[in-house]
DRENTORKOL-3810 file (N, C-alpha, C; in nm, 4 decimals):
REM DRENTORKOL-3810
@n.u->-8.5242; n.v->-1.8746; n.w->7.5292; ca.u->-8.5782; ca.v->-1.7390; ca.w->7.5222; c.u->-8.6360; c.v->-1.7017; c.w->7.6584
@n.u->-8.6054; n.v->-1.5828; n.w->7.7036; ca.u->-8.6548; ca.v->-1.5396; ca.w->7.8339; c.u->-8.7866; c.v->-1.4637; c.w->7.8190
@n.u->-8.8551; n.v->-1.4521; n.w->7.9300; ca.u->-8.9831; ca.v->-1.3824; ca.w->7.9329; c.u->-8.9616; c.v->-1.2322; c.w->7.9119
@n.u->-9.0525; n.v->-1.1710; n.w->7.8403; ca.u->-9.0444; ca.v->-1.0271; ca.w->7.8157; c.u->-9.1267; c.v->-0.9548; c.w->7.9216
@n.u->-9.0565; n.v->-0.8817; n.w->8.0085; ca.u->-9.1226; ca.v->-0.8048; ca.w->8.1142; c.u->-9.1265; c.v->-0.6561; c.w->8.0844
@n.u->-9.0235; n.v->-0.6083; n.w->8.0126; ca.u->-9.0161; ca.v->-0.4659; ca.w->7.9785; c.u->-8.9731; c.v->-0.4508; c.w->7.8336
@n.u->-9.0436; n.v->-0.3614; n.w->7.7650; ca.u->-9.0155; ca.v->-0.3329; ca.w->7.6245; c.u->-8.9816; c.v->-0.1849; c.w->7.6135
@n.u->-8.8733; n.v->-0.1556; n.w->7.5435; ca.u->-8.8355; ca.v->-0.0173; ca.w->7.5169; c.u->-8.8791; c.v->0.0157; c.w->7.3739
@n.u->-8.9786; n.v->0.1023; n.w->7.3609; ca.u->-9.0285; ca.v->0.1452; ca.w->7.2303; c.u->-8.9664; c.v->0.2807; c.w->7.1987
@n.u->-8.8808; n.v->0.2845; n.w->7.0973; ca.u->-8.8080; ca.v->0.4064; ca.w->7.0616; c.u->-8.8860; c.v->0.4810; c.w->6.9536
@n.u->-8.9326; n.v->0.5996; n.w->6.9871; ca.u->-9.0116; ca.v->0.6780; ca.w->6.8920; c.u->-8.9461; c.v->0.8137; c.w->6.8681
@n.u->-8.9540; n.v->0.8582; n.w->6.7431; ca.u->-8.8984; ca.v->0.9893; ca.w->6.7086; c.u->-9.0077; c.v->1.0865; c.w->6.6635
@n.u->-9.1325; n.v->1.0459; n.w->6.6809; ca.u->-9.2507; ca.v->1.1241; ca.w->6.6444; c.u->-9.2640; c.v->1.1429; c.w->6.4928
@n.u->-9.1999; n.v->1.0554; n.w->6.4156; ca.u->-9.2194; ca.v->1.0529; ca.w->6.2709; c.u->-9.3401; c.v->0.9638; c.w->6.2423
@n.u->-9.3676; n.v->0.9395; n.w->6.1145; ca.u->-9.4798; ca.v->0.8529; ca.w->6.0783; c.u->-9.4585; c.v->0.7088; c.w->6.1230
@n.u->-9.3371; n.v->0.6740; n.w->6.1614; ca.u->-9.3061; ca.v->0.5385; ca.w->6.2066; c.u->-9.3366; c.v->0.5158; c.w->6.3546
@n.u->-9.3607; n.v->0.6204; n.w->6.4288; ca.u->-9.3824; ca.v->0.6080; ca.w->6.5727; c.u->-9.5057; c.v->0.5256; c.w->6.6062
@n.u->-9.6153; n.v->0.5488; n.w->6.5364; ca.u->-9.7378; ca.v->0.4729; ca.w->6.5624; c.u->-9.7146; c.v->0.3243; c.w->6.5351
@n.u->-9.6466; n.v->0.2932; n.w->6.4268; ca.u->-9.6181; ca.v->0.1544; ca.w->6.3926; c.u->-9.5293; c.v->0.0898; c.w->6.5001
@n.u->-9.4309; n.v->0.1626; n.w->6.5479; ca.u->-9.3429; ca.v->0.1123; ca.w->6.6537; c.u->-9.4231; c.v->0.0812; c.w->6.7794
@n.u->-9.5155; n.v->0.1694; n.w->6.8148; ca.u->-9.5981; ca.v->0.1464; ca.w->6.9329; c.u->-9.6935; c.v->0.0291; c.w->6.9128
@n.u->-9.7479; n.v->0.0150; n.w->6.7922; ca.u->-9.8372; ca.v->-0.0984; ca.w->6.7650; c.u->-9.7643; c.v->-0.2311; c.w->6.7834
@n.u->-9.6438; n.v->-0.2409; n.w->6.7324; ca.u->-9.5658; ca.v->-0.3635; ca.w->6.7494; c.u->-9.5331; c.v->-0.3871; c.w->6.8965
@n.u->-9.4989; n.v->-0.2814; n.w->6.9671; ca.u->-9.4665; ca.v->-0.2945; ca.w->7.1093; c.u->-9.5869; c.v->-0.3459; c.w->7.1878
@n.u->-9.7026; n.v->-0.2922; n.w->7.1581; ca.u->-9.8261; ca.v->-0.3360; ca.w->7.2247; c.u->-9.8548; c.v->-0.4825; c.w->7.1911
@n.u->-9.8317; n.v->-0.5206; n.w->7.0672; ca.u->-9.8534; ca.v->-0.6594; ca.w->7.0244; c.u->-9.7614; c.v->-0.7546; c.w->7.1009
@n.u->-9.6341; n.v->-0.7167; n.w->7.1172; ca.u->-9.5401; ca.v->-0.7995; ca.w->7.1930; c.u->-9.5818; c.v->-0.8107; c.w->7.3400
@n.u->-9.6441; n.v->-0.7058; n.w->7.3934; ca.u->-9.6832; ca.v->-0.7038; ca.w->7.5342; c.u->-9.8166; c.v->-0.7740; c.w->7.5599
@n.u->-9.8930; n.v->-0.7983; n.w->7.4544; ca.u->-10.0254; ca.v->-0.8597; ca.w->7.4702; c.u->-10.0186; c.v->-0.9934; c.w->7.5423
@n.u->-10.1163; n.v->-1.0145; n.w->7.6277; ca.u->-10.1259; ca.v->-1.1412; ca.w->7.6979; c.u->-10.0247; c.v->-1.1569; c.w->7.8092
@n.u->-9.9531; n.v->-1.0520; n.w->7.8399; ca.u->-9.8559; ca.v->-1.0567; ca.w->7.9497; c.u->-9.8706; c.v->-0.9296; c.w->8.0321
@n.u->-9.7907; n.v->-0.9218; n.w->8.1337; ca.u->-9.7906; ca.v->-0.8008; ca.w->8.2166; c.u->-9.6724; c.v->-0.7109; c.w->8.1799
@n.u->-9.6198; n.v->-0.7284; n.w->8.0599; ca.u->-9.5029; ca.v->-0.6516; ca.w->8.0163; c.u->-9.5341; c.v->-0.5024; c.w->8.0151
@n.u->-9.4385; n.v->-0.4255; n.w->8.0652; ca.u->-9.4467; ca.v->-0.2802; ca.w->8.0634; c.u->-9.3790; c.v->-0.2278; c.w->7.9376
@n.u->-9.4301; n.v->-0.1168; n.w->7.8853; ca.u->-9.3728; ca.v->-0.0536; ca.w->7.7669; c.u->-9.3201; c.v->0.0836; c.w->7.8076
@n.u->-9.1913; n.v->0.1021; n.w->7.7904; ca.u->-9.1296; ca.v->0.2318; ca.w->7.8163; c.u->-9.1105; c.v->0.2976; c.w->7.6806
@n.u->-9.1763; n.v->0.4094; n.w->7.6616; ca.u->-9.1679; ca.v->0.4811; ca.w->7.5346; c.u->-9.0588; c.v->0.5862; c.w->7.5499
@n.u->-8.9567; n.v->0.5742; n.w->7.4658; ca.u->-8.8415; ca.v->0.6641; ca.w->7.4736; c.u->-8.8335; c.v->0.7527; c.w->7.3504
@n.u->-8.8179; n.v->0.8813; n.w->7.3764; ca.u->-8.7904; ca.v->0.9782; ca.w->7.2712; c.u->-8.6632; c.v->1.0515; c.w->7.3116
@n.u->-8.5766; n.v->1.0761; n.w->7.2151; ca.u->-8.4489; ca.v->1.1407; ca.w->7.2446; c.u->-8.4389; c.v->1.2739; c.w->7.1708
@n.u->-8.4097; n.v->1.3777; n.w->7.2466; ca.u->-8.3769; ca.v->1.5071; ca.w->7.1880; c.u->-8.2296; c.v->1.4981; c.w->7.1501
@n.u->-8.2036; n.v->1.5058; n.w->7.0213; ca.u->-8.0683; ca.v->1.4834; ca.w->6.9707; c.u->-7.9723; c.v->1.5922; c.w->7.0173
@n.u->-7.8584; n.v->1.5492; n.w->7.0696; ca.u->-7.7561; ca.v->1.6427; ca.w->7.1172; c.u->-7.7121; c.v->1.7379; c.w->7.0063
@n.u->-7.7141; n.v->1.6891; n.w->6.8830; ca.u->-7.6766; ca.v->1.7731; ca.w->6.7685; c.u->-7.7685; c.v->1.8961; c.w->6.7600
@n.u->-7.8984; n.v->1.8784; n.w->6.7857; ca.u->-7.9927; ca.v->1.9897; ca.w->6.7819; c.u->-7.9695; c.v->2.0866; c.w->6.8980
@n.u->-7.9405; n.v->2.0305; n.w->7.0139; ca.u->-7.9121; ca.v->2.1137; ca.w->7.1313; c.u->-7.7866; c.v->2.1971; c.w->7.1064
@n.u->-7.6837; n.v->2.1336; n.w->7.0505; ca.u->-7.5600; ca.v->2.2056; ca.w->7.0188; c.u->-7.5866; c.v->2.3201; c.w->6.9218
@n.u->-7.6753; n.v->2.2979; n.w->6.8261; ca.u->-7.7108; ca.v->2.4023; ca.w->6.7297; c.u->-7.7731; c.v->2.5230; c.w->6.7974
@n.u->-7.8650; n.v->2.4990; n.w->6.8897; ca.u->-7.9295; ca.v->2.6088; ca.w->6.9617; c.u->-7.8272; c.v->2.6826; c.w->7.0478
@n.u->-7.7403; n.v->2.6064; n.w->7.1152; ca.u->-7.6372; ca.v->2.6698; ca.w->7.1988; c.u->-7.5413; c.v->2.7536; c.w->7.1144
@n.u->-7.5081; n.v->2.7034; n.w->6.9962; ca.u->-7.4163; ca.v->2.7750; ca.w->6.9087; c.u->-7.4799; c.v->2.9051; c.w->6.8590
@n.u->-7.6029; n.v->2.8983; n.w->6.8155; ca.u->-7.6714; ca.v->3.0170; ca.w->6.7643; c.u->-7.6876; c.v->3.1206; c.w->6.8749
@n.u->-7.7290; n.v->3.0746; n.w->6.9936; ca.u->-7.7469; ca.v->3.1716; ca.w->7.1023; c.u->-7.6119; c.v->3.2295; c.w->7.1465
@n.u->-7.5023; n.v->3.1550; n.w->7.1263; ca.u->-7.3685; ca.v->3.2062; ca.w->7.1570; c.u->-7.3236; c.v->3.3129; c.w->7.0585
@n.u->-7.3599; n.v->3.2960; n.w->6.9314; ca.u->-7.3226; ca.v->3.3928; ca.w->6.8287; c.u->-7.4065; c.v->3.5200; c.w->6.8354
@n.u->-7.5301; n.v->3.5060; n.w->6.8794; ca.u->-7.6219; ca.v->3.6200; ca.w->6.8859; c.u->-7.6811; c.v->3.6320; c.w->7.0259
@n.u->-7.5968; n.v->3.6512; n.w->7.1274; ca.u->-7.6463; ca.v->3.6475; ca.w->7.2653; c.u->-7.7533; c.v->3.7516; c.w->7.2963
@n.u->-7.7399; n.v->3.8717; n.w->7.2454; ca.u->-7.8384; ca.v->3.9754; ca.w->7.2737; c.u->-7.9720; c.v->3.9476; c.w->7.2098
@n.u->-7.9671; n.v->3.8910; n.w->7.0902; ca.u->-8.0905; ca.v->3.8640; ca.w->7.0164; c.u->-8.1703; c.v->3.7510; c.w->7.0798
@n.u->-8.1033; n.v->3.6426; n.w->7.1173; ca.u->-8.1732; ca.v->3.5248; ca.w->7.1673; c.u->-8.1929; c.v->3.5242; c.w->7.3183
@n.u->-8.1187; n.v->3.6062; n.w->7.3916; ca.u->-8.1306; ca.v->3.6013; ca.w->7.5378; c.u->-8.2705; c.v->3.6406; c.w->7.5839
@n.u->-8.3359; n.v->3.7309; n.w->7.5108; ca.u->-8.4723; ca.v->3.7691; ca.w->7.5464; c.u->-8.5738; c.v->3.6668; c.w->7.4971
@n.u->-8.5372; n.v->3.5931; n.w->7.3954; ca.u->-8.6278; ca.v->3.4968; ca.w->7.3340; c.u->-8.6230; c.v->3.3616; c.w->7.4049
@n.u->-8.5109; n.v->3.2915; n.w->7.3903; ca.u->-8.4994; ca.v->3.1568; ca.w->7.4439; c.u->-8.3526; c.v->3.1195; c.w->7.4601
@n.u->-8.3206; n.v->3.0494; n.w->7.5656; ca.u->-8.1852; ca.v->2.9962; ca.w->7.5792; c.u->-8.1943; c.v->2.8443; c.w->7.5653
@n.u->-8.0798; n.v->2.7790; n.w->7.5649; ca.u->-8.0771; ca.v->2.6345; ca.w->7.5401; c.u->-8.1568; c.v->2.5577; c.w->7.6454
@n.u->-8.1464; n.v->2.5962; n.w->7.7734; ca.u->-8.2199; ca.v->2.5247; ca.w->7.8797; c.u->-8.3705; c.v->2.5392; c.w->7.8611
@n.u->-8.4150; n.v->2.6607; n.w->7.8278; ca.u->-8.5577; ca.v->2.6821; ca.w->7.8037; c.u->-8.6044; c.v->2.6026; c.w->7.6820
@n.u->-8.5207; n.v->2.6005; n.w->7.5795; ca.u->-8.5520; ca.v->2.5254; ca.w->7.4574; c.u->-8.5714; c.v->2.3775; c.w->7.4894
@n.u->-8.4790; n.v->2.3217; n.w->7.5648; ca.u->-8.4866; ca.v->2.1798; ca.w->7.6006; c.u->-8.6100; c.v->2.1530; c.w->7.6862
@n.u->-8.6352; n.v->2.2388; n.w->7.7838; ca.u->-8.7522; ca.v->2.2224; ca.w->7.8707; c.u->-8.8818; c.v->2.2237; c.w->7.7895
@n.u->-8.8924; n.v->2.3200; n.w->7.6979; ca.u->-9.0125; ca.v->2.3289; ca.w->7.6133; c.u->-9.0241; c.v->2.2094; c.w->7.5189
@n.u->-8.9122; n.v->2.1673; n.w->7.4634; ca.u->-8.9112; ca.v->2.0522; ca.w->7.3734; c.u->-8.9513; c.v->1.9251; c.w->7.4472
@n.u->-8.8999; n.v->1.9052; n.w->7.5674; ca.u->-8.9373; ca.v->1.7890; ca.w->7.6497; c.u->-9.0883; c.v->1.7877; c.w->7.6738
@n.u->-9.1395; n.v->1.9038; n.w->7.7138; ca.u->-9.2828; ca.v->1.9166; ca.w->7.7434; c.u->-9.3661; c.v->1.8869; c.w->7.6185
@n.u->-9.3259; n.v->1.9440; n.w->7.5059; ca.u->-9.3981; ca.v->1.9253; ca.w->7.3804; c.u->-9.3961; c.v->1.7788; c.w->7.3369
@n.u->-9.2804; n.v->1.7161; n.w->7.3418; ca.u->-9.2698; ca.v->1.5764; ca.w->7.2984; c.u->-9.3467; c.v->1.4840; c.w->7.3911
@n.u->-9.3393; n.v->1.5093; n.w->7.5210; ca.u->-9.4148; ca.v->1.4287; ca.w->7.6169; c.u->-9.5643; c.v->1.4386; c.w->7.5863
@n.u->-9.6105; n.v->1.5585; n.w->7.5601; ca.u->-9.7529; ca.v->1.5806; ca.w->7.5298; c.u->-9.7933; c.v->1.5119; c.w->7.3987
@n.u->-9.7085; n.v->1.5201; n.w->7.2972; ca.u->-9.7387; ca.v->1.4565; ca.w->7.1686; c.u->-9.7449; c.v->1.3039; c.w->7.1823
@n.u->-9.6551; n.v->1.2476; n.w->7.2608; ca.u->-9.6566; ca.v->1.1020; ca.w->7.2829; c.u->-9.7801; c.v->1.0642; c.w->7.3635
@n.u->-9.8131; n.v->1.1425; n.w->7.4645; ca.u->-9.9331; ca.v->1.1176; ca.w->7.5452; c.u->-10.0571; c.v->1.1190; c.w->7.4563
@n.u->-10.0652; n.v->1.2155; n.w->7.3651; ca.u->-10.1782; ca.v->1.2221; ca.w->7.2728; c.u->-10.1832; c.v->1.1007; c.w->7.1804
@n.u->-10.0682; n.v->1.0566; n.w->7.1328; ca.u->-10.0594; ca.v->0.9376; ca.w->7.0482; c.u->-10.1127; c.v->0.8153; c.w->7.1228
@n.u->-10.0774; n.v->0.8040; n.w->7.2495; ca.u->-10.1261; ca.v->0.6935; ca.w->7.3328; c.u->-10.2762; c.v->0.7054; c.w->7.3530
@n.u->-10.3230; n.v->0.8244; n.w->7.3919; ca.u->-10.4663; ca.v->0.8450; ca.w->7.4179; c.u->-10.5516; c.v->0.8157; c.w->7.2953
@n.u->-10.5032; n.v->0.8543; n.w->7.1771; ca.u->-10.5794; ca.v->0.8360; ca.w->7.0538; c.u->-10.5789; c.v->0.6923; c.w->7.0034
@n.u->-10.4750; n.v->0.6153; n.w->7.0345; ca.u->-10.4594; ca.v->0.4843; ca.w->6.9725; c.u->-10.4514; c.v->0.3662; c.w->7.0688
@n.u->-10.4170; n.v->0.3909; n.w->7.1942; ca.u->-10.3920; ca.v->0.2797; ca.w->7.2860; c.u->-10.4535; c.v->0.3037; c.w->7.4231
@n.u->-10.5756; n.v->0.3545; n.w->7.4273; ca.u->-10.6360; ca.v->0.3884; ca.w->7.5562; c.u->-10.6464; c.v->0.2670; c.w->7.6490
@n.u->-10.6683; n.v->0.1472; n.w->7.5927; ca.u->-10.6792; ca.v->0.0265; ca.w->7.6758; c.u->-10.5452; c.v->-0.0176; c.w->7.7323
@n.u->-10.4361; n.v->0.0165; n.w->7.6661; ca.u->-10.3028; ca.v->-0.0284; ca.w->7.7080; c.u->-10.2219; c.v->0.0779; c.w->7.7809
@n.u->-10.2776; n.v->0.1982; n.w->7.7954; ca.u->-10.1945; ca.v->0.3071; ca.w->7.8470; c.u->-10.1471; c.v->0.2865; c.w->7.9904
@n.u->-10.2137; n.v->0.2017; n.w->8.0670; ca.u->-10.1667; ca.v->0.1751; ca.w->8.2034; c.u->-10.0346; c.v->0.0980; c.w->8.2028
@n.u->-10.0028; n.v->0.0323; n.w->8.0912; ca.u->-9.8768; ca.v->-0.0421; ca.w->8.0782; c.u->-9.7632; c.v->0.0456; c.w->8.0275
@n.u->-9.7935; n.v->0.1701; n.w->7.9910; ca.u->-9.6962; ca.v->0.2552; ca.w->7.9230; c.u->-9.6459; c.v->0.3688; c.w->8.0110
@n.u->-9.5164; n.v->0.3950; n.w->7.9997; ca.u->-9.4579; ca.v->0.5135; ca.w->8.0611; c.u->-9.3782; c.v->0.5861; c.w->7.9529
@n.u->-9.3722; n.v->0.7167; n.w->7.9675; ca.u->-9.3045; ca.v->0.8007; ca.w->7.8678; c.u->-9.1750; c.v->0.8546; c.w->7.9286
@n.u->-9.0699; n.v->0.8466; n.w->7.8504; ca.u->-8.9403; ca.v->0.9003; ca.w->7.8927; c.u->-8.8835; c.v->0.9821; c.w->7.7768
@n.u->-8.8534; n.v->1.1079; n.w->7.8025; ca.u->-8.7887; ca.v->1.1927; ca.w->7.7028; c.u->-8.6483; c.v->1.2219; c.w->7.7551
@n.u->-8.5504; n.v->1.1859; n.w->7.6758; ca.u->-8.4109; ca.v->1.1996; ca.w->7.7155; c.u->-8.3419; c.v->1.2949; c.w->7.6184
@n.u->-8.2205; n.v->1.3312; n.w->7.6505; ca.u->-8.1432; ca.v->1.4156; ca.w->7.5598; c.u->-8.0020; c.v->1.3632; c.w->7.5501
@n.u->-7.9460; n.v->1.3695; n.w->7.4296; ca.u->-7.8108; ca.v->1.3220; ca.w->7.4084; c.u->-7.7952; c.v->1.2607; c.w->7.2705
@n.u->-7.6955; n.v->1.1741; n.w->7.2575; ca.u->-7.6722; ca.v->1.1027; ca.w->7.1322; c.u->-7.7739; c.v->0.9886; c.w->7.1290
@n.u->-7.8626; n.v->0.9852; n.w->7.0284; ca.u->-7.9750; ca.v->0.8910; ca.w->7.0316; c.u->-7.9390; c.v->0.7449; c.w->7.0596
@n.u->-7.8416; n.v->0.6883; n.w->6.9884; ca.u->-7.8133; ca.v->0.5466; ca.w->7.0114; c.u->-7.7583; c.v->0.5229; c.w->7.1523
@n.u->-7.6814; n.v->0.6171; n.w->7.2056; ca.u->-7.6295; ca.v->0.6036; ca.w->7.3417; c.u->-7.7423; c.v->0.6105; c.w->7.4441
@n.u->-7.8371; n.v->0.7012; n.w->7.4227; ca.u->-7.9513; ca.v->0.7137; ca.w->7.5136; c.u->-8.0364; c.v->0.5868; c.w->7.5121
@n.u->-8.0547; n.v->0.5298; n.w->7.3937; ca.u->-8.1337; ca.v->0.4064; ca.w->7.3819; c.u->-8.0650; c.v->0.2930; c.w->7.4566
@n.u->-7.9357; n.v->0.2759; n.w->7.4348; ca.u->-7.8619; ca.v->0.1688; ca.w->7.5022; c.u->-7.8572; c.v->0.1907; c.w->7.6536
@n.u->-7.8405; n.v->0.3148; n.w->7.6965; ca.u->-7.8408; ca.v->0.3450; ca.w->7.8404; c.u->-7.9771; c.v->0.3176; c.w->7.9025
@n.u->-8.0840; n.v->0.3575; n.w->7.8337; ca.u->-8.2191; ca.v->0.3333; ca.w->7.8854; c.u->-8.2464; c.v->0.1836; c.w->7.8940
@n.u->-8.2013; n.v->0.1088; n.w->7.7935; ca.u->-8.2206; ca.v->-0.0369; ca.w->7.7949; c.u->-8.1536; c.v->-0.0977; c.w->7.9170
@n.u->-8.0355; n.v->-0.0467; n.w->7.9500; ca.u->-7.9614; ca.v->-0.1000; ca.w->8.0650; c.u->-8.0234; c.v->-0.0556; c.w->8.1975
@n.u->-8.0470; n.v->0.0738; n.w->8.2130; ca.u->-8.0980; ca.v->0.1246; ca.w->8.3409; c.u->-8.2404; c.v->0.0788; c.w->8.3696
@n.u->-8.3208; n.v->0.0657; n.w->8.2664; ca.u->-8.4596; ca.v->0.0215; ca.w->8.2846; c.u->-8.4716; c.v->-0.1309; c.w->8.2858
@n.u->-8.3602; n.v->-0.1999; n.w->8.2573; ca.u->-8.3571; ca.v->-0.3474; ca.w->8.2532; c.u->-8.4631; c.v->-0.4036; c.w->8.1584
@n.u->-8.4610; n.v->-0.3540; n.w->8.0340; ca.u->-8.5580; ca.v->-0.3999; ca.w->7.9354; c.u->-8.5150; c.v->-0.5337; c.w->7.8760
@n.u->-8.6130; n.v->-0.6053; n.w->7.8251; ca.u->-8.5899; ca.v->-0.7367; ca.w->7.7650; c.u->-8.5943; c.v->-0.7316; c.w->7.6130
@n.u->-8.6462; n.v->-0.6207; n.w->7.5581; ca.u->-8.6642; ca.v->-0.6081; ca.w->7.4137; c.u->-8.6664; c.v->-0.4613; c.w->7.3761
@n.u->-8.6032; n.v->-0.4283; n.w->7.2644; ca.u->-8.6076; ca.v->-0.2923; ca.w->7.2097; c.u->-8.6825; c.v->-0.2995; c.w->7.0773
@n.u->-8.7793; n.v->-0.2097; n.w->7.0586; ca.u->-8.8524; ca.v->-0.2003; ca.w->6.9327; c.u->-8.8282; c.v->-0.0613; c.w->6.8771
@n.u->-8.7814; n.v->-0.0574; n.w->6.7519; ca.u->-8.7535; ca.v->0.0721; ca.w->6.6892; c.u->-8.7710; c.v->0.0624; c.w->6.5380
@n.u->-8.7938; n.v->0.1758; n.w->6.4765; ca.u->-8.8101; ca.v->0.1793; ca.w->6.3310; c.u->-8.6744; c.v->0.1867; c.w->6.2638
@n.u->-8.6671; n.v->0.1215; n.w->6.1513; ca.u->-8.5506; ca.v->0.1334; ca.w->6.0647; c.u->-8.6035; c.v->0.2010; c.w->5.9397
@n.u->-8.5850; n.v->0.3295; n.w->5.9320; ca.u->-8.6483; ca.v->0.4077; ca.w->5.8258; c.u->-8.5961; c.v->0.3766; c.w->5.6879
@n.u->-8.4733; n.v->0.3284; n.w->5.6810; ca.u->-8.4190; ca.v->0.2936; ca.w->5.5505; c.u->-8.3863; c.v->0.4112; c.w->5.4626
@n.u->-8.3681; n.v->0.5281; n.w->5.5206; ca.u->-8.3298; ca.v->0.6446; ca.w->5.4415; c.u->-8.1818; c.v->0.6359; c.w->5.4117
@n.u->-8.1457; n.v->0.6504; n.w->5.2890; ca.u->-8.0041; ca.v->0.6450; ca.w->5.2524; c.u->-7.9499; c.v->0.7841; c.w->5.2321
@n.u->-7.9345; n.v->0.8609; n.w->5.3382; ca.u->-7.8844; ca.v->0.9966; ca.w->5.3222; c.u->-7.7358; c.v->1.0049; c.w->5.3575
@n.u->-7.6785; n.v->1.1176; n.w->5.3316; ca.u->-7.5349; ca.v->1.1360; ca.w->5.3507; c.u->-7.4937; c.v->1.1148; c.w->5.4958
@n.u->-7.5725; n.v->1.1643; n.w->5.5906; ca.u->-7.5322; ca.v->1.1487; ca.w->5.7305; c.u->-7.5295; c.v->1.0022; c.w->5.7703
@n.u->-7.6179; n.v->0.9217; n.w->5.7133; ca.u->-7.6171; ca.v->0.7786; ca.w->5.7456; c.u->-7.4912; c.v->0.7132; c.w->5.6902
@n.u->-7.4515; n.v->0.7529; n.w->5.5701; ca.u->-7.3307; ca.v->0.6970; ca.w->5.5104; c.u->-7.2087; c.v->0.7340; c.w->5.5947
@n.u->-7.2037; n.v->0.8583; n.w->5.6423; ca.u->-7.0876; ca.v->0.9049; ca.w->5.7175; c.u->-7.0860; c.v->0.8557; c.w->5.8624
@n.u->-7.2026; n.v->0.8513; n.w->5.9268; ca.u->-7.2069; ca.v->0.8225; ca.w->6.0701; c.u->-7.2757; c.v->0.6910; c.w->6.1055
@n.u->-7.3491; n.v->0.6312; n.w->6.0145; ca.u->-7.4246; ca.v->0.5103; ca.w->6.0452; c.u->-7.5581; c.v->0.5468; c.w->6.1076
@n.u->-7.6563; n.v->0.4615; n.w->6.0902; ca.u->-7.7885; ca.v->0.4921; ca.w->6.1442; c.u->-7.7944; c.v->0.4607; c.w->6.2928
@n.u->-7.8874; n.v->0.5242; n.w->6.3598; ca.u->-7.9107; ca.v->0.4973; ca.w->6.5020; c.u->-7.9459; c.v->0.3501; c.w->6.5191
@n.u->-8.0379; n.v->0.2997; n.w->6.4357; ca.u->-8.0807; ca.v->0.1603; ca.w->6.4458; c.u->-7.9614; c.v->0.0652; c.w->6.4303
@n.u->-7.8771; n.v->0.0944; n.w->6.3342; ca.u->-7.7615; ca.v->0.0071; ca.w->6.3099; c.u->-7.6701; c.v->0.0019; c.w->6.4327
@n.u->-7.6468; n.v->0.1154; n.w->6.4953; ca.u->-7.5612; ca.v->0.1194; ca.w->6.6139; c.u->-7.6263; c.v->0.0468; c.w->6.7311
@n.u->-7.7580; n.v->0.0606; n.w->6.7443; ca.u->-7.8279; ca.v->-0.0103; ca.w->6.8519; c.u->-7.8208; c.v->-0.1606; c.w->6.8265
@n.u->-7.8438; n.v->-0.2039; n.w->6.7011; ca.u->-7.8333; ca.v->-0.3465; ca.w->6.6678; c.u->-7.6965; c.v->-0.4019; c.w->6.7042
@n.u->-7.5926; n.v->-0.3284; n.w->6.6720; ca.u->-7.4561; ca.v->-0.3763; ca.w->6.6954; c.u->-7.4185; c.v->-0.3854; c.w->6.8421
@n.u->-7.4698; n.v->-0.2944; n.w->6.9235; ca.u->-7.4210; ca.v->-0.2826; ca.w->7.0607; c.u->-7.5209; c.v->-0.3232; c.w->7.1688
@n.u->-7.6421; n.v->-0.3556; n.w->7.1321; ca.u->-7.7428; ca.v->-0.3910; ca.w->7.2320; c.u->-7.7174; c.v->-0.5290; c.w->7.2907
@n.u->-7.7381; n.v->-0.5396; n.w->7.4205; ca.u->-7.7239; ca.v->-0.6692; ca.w->7.4875; c.u->-7.8569; c.v->-0.7446; c.w->7.4916
@n.u->-7.9639; n.v->-0.6799; n.w->7.4460; ca.u->-8.0962; ca.v->-0.7445; ca.w->7.4401; c.u->-8.1437; c.v->-0.7462; c.w->7.2952
@n.u->-8.2384; n.v->-0.8335; n.w->7.2626; ca.u->-8.2890; ca.v->-0.8383; ca.w->7.1251; c.u->-8.3493; c.v->-0.7040; c.w->7.0806
@n.u->-8.3318; n.v->-0.6742; n.w->6.9527; ca.u->-8.3844; ca.v->-0.5509; ca.w->6.8931; c.u->-8.4727; c.v->-0.5904; c.w->6.7752
@n.u->-8.5933; n.v->-0.5363; n.w->6.7726; ca.u->-8.6853; ca.v->-0.5613; ca.w->6.6625; c.u->-8.6907; c.v->-0.4360; c.w->6.5756
@n.u->-8.6677; n.v->-0.4555; n.w->6.4464; ca.u->-8.6726; ca.v->-0.3467; ca.w->6.3503; c.u->-8.8111; c.v->-0.3438; c.w->6.2855
@n.u->-8.8780; n.v->-0.2309; n.w->6.2970; ca.u->-9.0120; ca.v->-0.2130; ca.w->6.2407; c.u->-8.9985; c.v->-0.1397; c.w->6.1086
@n.u->-9.0645; n.v->-0.1937; n.w->6.0055; ca.u->-9.0566; ca.v->-0.1314; ca.w->5.8732; c.u->-9.1964; c.v->-0.1214; c.w->5.8124
@n.u->-9.2125; n.v->-0.0240; n.w->5.7269; ca.u->-9.3363; ca.v->-0.0083; ca.w->5.6506; c.u->-9.3222; c.v->-0.0925; c.w->5.5245
@n.u->-9.4004; n.v->-0.2000; n.w->5.5154; ca.u->-9.3903; ca.v->-0.2918; ca.w->5.4015; c.u->-9.4038; c.v->-0.2208; c.w->5.2667
@n.u->-9.4911; n.v->-0.1239; n.w->5.2599; ca.u->-9.5175; ca.v->-0.0565; ca.w->5.1326; c.u->-9.3963; c.v->0.0238; c.w->5.0831
@n.u->-9.3137; n.v->0.0692; n.w->5.1740; ca.u->-9.1966; ca.v->0.1481; ca.w->5.1344; c.u->-9.0781; c.v->0.0611; c.w->5.0968
@n.u->-9.0862; n.v->-0.0690; n.w->5.1265; ca.u->-8.9748; ca.v->-0.1583; ca.w->5.1007; c.u->-9.0099; c.v->-0.2714; c.w->5.0055
@n.u->-9.1064; n.v->-0.2487; n.w->4.9187; ca.u->-9.1439; ca.v->-0.3486; ca.w->4.8212; c.u->-9.0329; c.v->-0.3590; c.w->4.7177
@n.u->-8.9884; n.v->-0.4804; n.w->4.6932; ca.u->-8.8830; ca.v->-0.5015; ca.w->4.5934; c.u->-8.9470; c.v->-0.5403; c.w->4.4612
@n.u->-8.8971; n.v->-0.4820; n.w->4.3562; ca.u->-8.9499; ca.v->-0.5187; ca.w->4.2240; c.u->-8.8865; c.v->-0.6511; c.w->4.1811
@n.u->-8.9637; n.v->-0.7281; n.w->4.1104; ca.u->-8.9162; ca.v->-0.8619; ca.w->4.0681; c.u->-8.8410; c.v->-0.8579; c.w->3.9394
END
């Protein structure tokens, strides 16, 4: 097993984000490991905004275009993650950097892992069994299959209790 110098904590700002960060901080404890917090603006959402503004150009051109939407979303997500860090990890925040990316989530995670040269990926496996997961597979599943570094799946024990 190699030393963990960089951890990629993948957060989507759901209720699982705090848990993902807690595990990442725990893995980094007692070392000088850096934590890169990654949030991805899903390309599917960007495509939706571009499509709507294309269908109603006069209506949305005065309001917001796709570039403005992405810029505002990046700013908002960065601020929300910063607040999450300030409220819960003030002692560890010097080890943390925030990165907000845009694209296909699993591709962005794998690219960030490679470009940032991370040693570990920590992400939530929400366990939602919805139609899109059946048709396309979960982000976590794709990261597990294609990652060249270990991936830790964070779960809420209370949501996954099995009846005997």
